[in-house]
C-alpha positions in Angstrom: 0.0 0.0 0.0 1.3 3.4 -1.0 2.1 5.8 1.8 0.7 9.3 2.0 3.8 11.0 0.5 3.8 8.7 -2.5 0.1 9.3 -2.9 0.6 13.1 -2.7 3.3 13.0 -5.4 1.1 11.0 -7.7 -1.8 13.4 -7.2 0.4 16.4 -7.9 1.6 14.8 -11.2 -2.0 14.2 -12.2 -3.1 17.7 -11.4 -0.2 19.3 -13.2 -0.9 17.2 -16.3 -4.5 18.2 -16.1 -3.5 21.9 -15.8 -1.4 21.7 -19.0 -4.0 19.9 -21.1 -7.2 21.6 -19.9 -5.5 25.0 -20.4 -4.4 24.1 -23.9 -7.4 22.1 -25.1 -10.3 23.1 -23.0 -12.4 20.8 -20.9 -14.4 19.0 -23.6 -11.2 18.7 -25.8 -9.3 16.9 -23.1 -9.7 13.2 -22.2 -8.8 11.6 -18.9 -6.7 9.1 -20.9 -4.6 11.9 -22.3 -4.1 13.3 -18.8 -3.1 9.9 -17.4 -0.6 9.4 -20.3 1.0 12.8 -19.7 1.2 12.0 -15.9 2.9 8.7 -16.7 0.0 6.6 -15.3 -2.8 4.4 -16.6 -6.3 5.7 -16.6 -7.4 3.3 -13.8 -4.9 4.8 -11.4 -6.1 8.3 -12.3 -9.6 7.4 -11.3 -8.5 6.2 -7.9 -7.5 9.8 -7.2 -10.3 11.6 -9.1 -13.5 9.7 -9.6 -14.8 12.2 -12.1 -13.3 14.4 -14.8 -15.0 17.4 -13.4 -13.4 16.8 -10.0 -10.0 16.8 -11.8 -10.8 20.1 -13.6 -11.7 21.9 -10.4 -8.6 20.5 -8.7 -6.5 21.8 -11.6 -8.1 25.3 -11.5 -7.8 25.5 -7.7 -4.1 24.5 -7.9 -3.4 27.7 -9.8 -5.9 29.9 -8.0 -4.4 29.1 -4.7 -1.1 30.6 -5.9 -2.8 33.9 -6.5 -1.9 36.2 -3.6 -1.1 39.9 -3.2 2.4 40.6 -2.1 3.0 41.9 1.4 4.0 45.4 0.3 0.9 45.7 -1.9 -1.3 44.4 0.9 0.2 47.0 3.2 -0.2 49.8 0.7 -3.9 49.0 0.2 -4.7 48.5 3.9 -3.0 51.7 5.0 -4.4 53.9 2.1 -1.0 54.8 0.6 -1.1 57.3 -2.2 -2.2 55.9 -5.6 1.1 57.1 -7.0 2.7 54.3 -4.9 -0.1 51.7 -4.9 -1.1 51.8 -8.6 2.4 50.8 -10.0 2.5 47.9 -7.5 -1.1 46.8 -8.4 -0.5 47.0 -12.1 2.8 45.1 -11.7 0.9 42.3 -9.8 -1.8 42.0 -12.6 0.9 42.1 -15.4 2.9 39.4 -13.7 -0.1 37.1 -13.1 -1.3 37.4 -16.7 2.2 37.1 -18.3 3.8 34.5 -16.0 0.8 32.3 -15.3 -1.0 32.1 -18.6 -2.3 28.7 -17.6 -4.4 30.3 -14.9 -6.0 32.7 -17.3 -6.8 30.0 -19.8 -8.3 27.8 -17.1 -10.5 30.7 -16.0 -11.7 31.2 -19.6 -12.4 27.4 -19.8 -14.4 27.5 -16.6 -16.4 30.6 -17.6 -17.3 29.2 -21.1 -17.7 25.5 -20.3 -19.0 25.5 -16.7 -22.2 27.5 -16.1 -22.2 28.5 -12.4 -18.4 28.7 -12.0 -18.8 32.2 -10.7 -18.9 30.9 -7.2 -15.4 29.5 -7.5 -14.2 32.8 -8.9 -15.8 34.6 -6.0 -14.3 32.3 -3.4 -10.8 32.7 -4.7 -10.7 36.1 -6.4 -13.3 37.8 -4.2 -10.9 38.8 -1.4 -8.5 40.4 -3.8 -11.3 42.2 -5.6 -12.8 43.4 -2.4 -9.5 44.7 -1.0 -8.7 46.7 -4.2 -12.3 47.9 -4.5 -12.4 49.1 -0.9 -9.1 51.0 -1.5 -10.4 52.9 -4.5 -13.6 53.6 -2.6 -11.7 55.2 0.3 -9.5 57.1 -2.1 -12.6 58.6 -3.8 -14.1 59.5 -0.5 -10.9 61.4 0.5 -10.9 63.2 -2.8 -7.6 61.6 -3.9 -9.1 60.3 -7.1 -12.3 61.1 -9.0 -15.6 60.3 -7.3 -16.4 57.3 -9.5 -17.9 53.8 -9.0 -14.9 51.9 -7.5 -15.7 48.7 -9.4 -15.1 50.7 -12.6 -11.5 51.3 -11.5 -10.9 47.8 -10.2 -12.4 45.9 -13.1 -11.3 48.4 -15.7 -7.7 48.1 -14.7 -7.7 44.3 -14.7 -9.7 44.2 -17.9 -7.4 46.6 -19.8 -4.3 44.7 -18.9 -5.8 41.4 -19.9 -7.3 42.8 -23.1 -4.0 44.3 -24.1 -2.3 41.0 -23.7 -4.9 39.1 -25.7 -5.3 41.6 -28.5 -1.5 42.0 -28.8 -1.3 38.3 -29.4 -4.3 38.2 -31.8 -3.1 41.1 -34.0 0.7 40.6 -33.9 0.9 36.8 -33.5 3.4 37.3 -30.6 3.2 37.3 -26.9 4.1 40.4 -24.9 7.8 40.3 -23.8 8.2 38.2 -20.7 9.6 41.2 -18.8 6.5 43.3 -18.5 8.1 46.1 -16.5 7.9 48.7 -19.2 4.3 47.8 -19.9 3.4 47.9 -16.2 4.8 51.4 -15.9 2.8 52.5 -18.9 -0.4 51.0 -17.6 0.2 52.6 -14.2 0.7 56.1 -15.7 -2.4 55.7 -17.8 -4.6 54.7 -14.9 -3.1 57.4 -12.6 -4.0 60.0 -15.2 -7.5 58.5 -15.7 -8.3 58.3 -12.0 -6.9 61.7 -10.8 -9.4 64.2 -9.6 -9.8 66.9 -12.3 -8.4 70.2 -11.4 -11.1 73.0 -11.4 -10.6 75.5 -14.3 -10.2 78.4 -11.9 -7.3 76.6 -10.1 -5.6 75.6 -13.3 -5.8 79.2 -14.5 -4.1 80.3 -11.3 -7.0 82.4 -10.2 
């Protein structure tokens, strides 16, 4: 009988194989036989760990979602209401890195959204705390007059959506991925959103009167 450590190693191999194939081929386009072959196992062994293909997909998705965490510095900046000039670059850098460095996660999220009605609950469970933290930060900034008085979800979703869309459209229209070092892009995104969110200066002030 296999001990717990051996079982854990085998399970990880299965999940990692599932991540690769589900993210490339989608849920319907991937068979458990293919996953077992990539993991170096037979299909019967796979089913001892995951009785259903759906269980394996959710395990694959959660294995990537569990890695998604805000860094300590960014958490501190959000919690202590640091100036957007400081927080926005860190926030954009976080989004850029997650999209560019963990493309499997993004593809698994797309698969879940298009092939699994009702997957919103999983998104909420894993992504909700991050969304709520950023949303609350923008709400407090608006209340203090640091940024424009806008619906905070616009800023939160708009920032994430713009970065994601740029990545996808760049690949679609150029046929190339963005450079792996997204530092320059992160800086450009941060500048754009800082300008977009800044509270407009009244005309009388800008004229020096």
